[in-house]
DRENPA-3360 file (N, C-alpha, C; in nm, 2 decimals, always signed):
BEGIN
1 = XXXXXXXX = +7.41/+9.86/+9.10/+7.34/+9.95/+9.01/+7.43/+10.00/+8.92 ~ +7.39/+9.98/+8.80/+7.49/+10.02/+8.64/+7.58/+10.19/+8.67 ~ +7.48/+10.26/+8.72/+7.53/+10.41/+8.75/+7.62/+10.41/+8.84 ~ +7.65/+10.30/+8.91/+7.79/+10.31/+8.96/+7.89/+10.28/+8.90 ~ +7.89/+10.19/+8.79/+8.02/+10.19/+8.77/+8.02/+10.24/+8.62 ~ +7.94/+10.38/+8.60/+7.92/+10.50/+8.50/+8.02/+10.58/+8.54 ~ +8.01/+10.63/+8.67/+8.04/+10.72/+8.73/+8.21/+10.74/+8.68 ~ +8.28/+10.64/+8.68/+8.49/+10.61/+8.73/+8.51/+10.52/+8.61;
9 = XXXXXXXX = +8.56/+10.62/+8.50/+8.66/+10.54/+8.39/+8.71/+10.55/+8.43 ~ +8.73/+10.34/+8.36/+8.85/+10.24/+8.40/+9.00/+10.25/+8.39 ~ +9.01/+10.39/+8.32/+9.13/+10.40/+8.34/+9.16/+10.51/+8.42 ~ +9.10/+10.52/+8.54/+9.14/+10.65/+8.62/+9.23/+10.51/+8.76 ~ +9.21/+10.42/+8.75/+9.29/+10.36/+8.83/+9.43/+10.27/+8.79 ~ +9.44/+10.31/+8.66/+9.56/+10.24/+8.59/+9.63/+10.33/+8.57 ~ +9.79/+10.39/+8.60/+9.86/+10.39/+8.57/+9.98/+10.46/+8.47 ~ +10.06/+10.51/+8.41/+10.12/+10.46/+8.29/+10.21/+10.33/+8.29;
17 = XXXXXXXX = +10.28/+10.33/+8.43/+10.38/+10.21/+8.45/+10.32/+10.12/+8.44 ~ +10.15/+10.07/+8.48/+10.08/+9.96/+8.48/+10.07/+9.98/+8.33 ~ +10.04/+10.05/+8.26/+10.00/+10.03/+8.14/+10.14/+9.95/+8.05 ~ +10.22/+10.04/+8.08/+10.34/+10.02/+8.02/+10.40/+9.92/+8.05 ~ +10.41/+9.81/+8.22/+10.37/+9.68/+8.22/+10.37/+9.61/+8.18 ~ +10.23/+9.60/+8.15/+10.15/+9.49/+8.06/+10.21/+9.51/+7.91 ~ +10.25/+9.65/+7.87/+10.25/+9.59/+7.73/+10.38/+9.49/+7.70 ~ +10.47/+9.51/+7.82/+10.64/+9.47/+7.83/+10.56/+9.30/+7.84;
25 = XXXXXXXX = +10.45/+9.28/+7.92/+10.47/+9.14/+7.97/+10.43/+9.06/+7.85 ~ +10.34/+9.15/+7.74/+10.22/+9.06/+7.65/+10.29/+9.14/+7.53 ~ +10.48/+9.18/+7.49/+10.50/+9.22/+7.40/+10.52/+9.11/+7.28 ~ +10.58/+8.98/+7.35/+10.59/+8.89/+7.24/+10.53/+8.84/+7.15 ~ +10.37/+8.83/+7.18/+10.25/+8.85/+7.15/+10.19/+8.87/+7.00 ~ +10.27/+8.98/+6.97/+10.19/+9.07/+6.88/+10.35/+9.10/+6.79 ~ +10.28/+9.19/+6.64/+10.30/+9.24/+6.55/+10.41/+9.36/+6.60 ~ +10.53/+9.35/+6.58/+10.61/+9.51/+6.59/+10.52/+9.62/+6.59;
33 = XXXXXXXX = +10.55/+9.72/+6.71/+10.42/+9.87/+6.67/+10.32/+9.86/+6.70 ~ +10.18/+9.72/+6.78/+10.11/+9.69/+6.76/+10.11/+9.61/+6.90 ~ +10.00/+9.71/+7.02/+9.99/+9.60/+7.15/+9.92/+9.52/+7.17 ~ +9.96/+9.41/+7.15/+9.84/+9.25/+7.21/+9.72/+9.27/+7.22 ~ +9.59/+9.18/+7.17/+9.49/+9.18/+7.23/+9.50/+9.14/+7.37 ~ +9.59/+9.04/+7.41/+9.60/+9.01/+7.59/+9.65/+9.14/+7.66 ~ +9.73/+9.25/+7.59/+9.73/+9.37/+7.68/+9.60/+9.41/+7.73 ~ +9.53/+9.41/+7.61/+9.40/+9.50/+7.70/+9.32/+9.40/+7.77;
41 = XXXXXXXX = +9.33/+9.27/+7.71/+9.25/+9.18/+7.86/+9.27/+9.19/+7.95 ~ +9.40/+9.20/+7.94/+9.50/+9.20/+8.12/+9.44/+9.30/+8.16 ~ +9.46/+9.44/+8.10/+9.40/+9.60/+8.16/+9.27/+9.55/+8.20 ~ +9.21/+9.53/+8.14/+8.97/+9.56/+8.14/+8.97/+9.45/+8.24 ~ +9.04/+9.32/+8.23/+8.95/+9.16/+8.32/+8.92/+9.22/+8.46 ~ +8.99/+9.33/+8.53/+8.99/+9.33/+8.67/+8.87/+9.43/+8.67 ~ +8.81/+9.52/+8.54/+8.70/+9.59/+8.55/+8.58/+9.52/+8.52 ~ +8.61/+9.43/+8.42/+8.50/+9.34/+8.38/+8.42/+9.27/+8.44;
49 = XXXXXXXX = +8.50/+9.24/+8.56/+8.48/+9.11/+8.69/+8.41/+9.23/+8.77 ~ +8.43/+9.27/+8.79/+8.35/+9.39/+8.88/+8.19/+9.41/+8.83 ~ +8.17/+9.40/+8.70/+8.03/+9.41/+8.63/+7.97/+9.24/+8.60 ~ +8.02/+9.14/+8.60/+8.03/+9.07/+8.55/+7.84/+9.00/+8.64 ~ +7.89/+9.06/+8.80/+7.73/+8.99/+8.87/+7.63/+9.09/+8.81 ~ +7.66/+9.22/+8.84/+7.55/+9.33/+8.75/+7.48/+9.31/+8.65 ~ +7.59/+9.25/+8.54/+7.54/+9.20/+8.40/+7.46/+9.10/+8.38 ~ +7.51/+8.95/+8.48/+7.40/+8.82/+8.49/+7.28/+8.85/+8.56;
57 = XXXXXXXX = +7.24/+8.97/+8.63/+7.15/+9.00/+8.73/+7.05/+9.05/+8.62 ~ +7.09/+9.16/+8.53/+7.03/+9.20/+8.44/+6.94/+9.15/+8.32 ~ +7.04/+9.03/+8.26/+6.99/+8.94/+8.17/+6.85/+8.84/+8.29 ~ +6.90/+8.78/+8.37/+6.78/+8.77/+8.42/+6.67/+8.83/+8.45 ~ +6.69/+8.95/+8.51/+6.58/+9.02/+8.51/+6.51/+9.02/+8.37 ~ +6.58/+9.06/+8.24/+6.52/+9.07/+8.10/+6.38/+8.98/+8.10 ~ +6.53/+8.81/+8.13/+6.48/+8.68/+8.06/+6.32/+8.69/+8.16 ~ +6.37/+8.71/+8.31/+6.21/+8.71/+8.39/+6.09/+8.80/+8.27;
65 = XXX = +6.15/+8.95/+8.25/+6.03/+9.00/+8.25/+5.98/+8.94/+8.06 ~ +6.05/+8.90/+8.02/+5.99/+8.80/+7.86/+5.92/+8.66/+7.90 ~ +5.95/+8.63/+8.02/+5.85/+8.50/+8.03/+5.74/+8.54/+8.08;
% end
């Protein structure tokens, strides 16, 4: 259910060290002073994977309702 994913902020499970490590891993891919978009993707991907199945189910439900 979608409410299960709204209760916990995405950053609740991230430490400053996790974020710093991600920035350092992807720092060659960006302009100086700006974090790489790959850093955001690296940090967000595990959380996006958690909601991918409910999102697909929602799309199927909407498509069924429209049919």
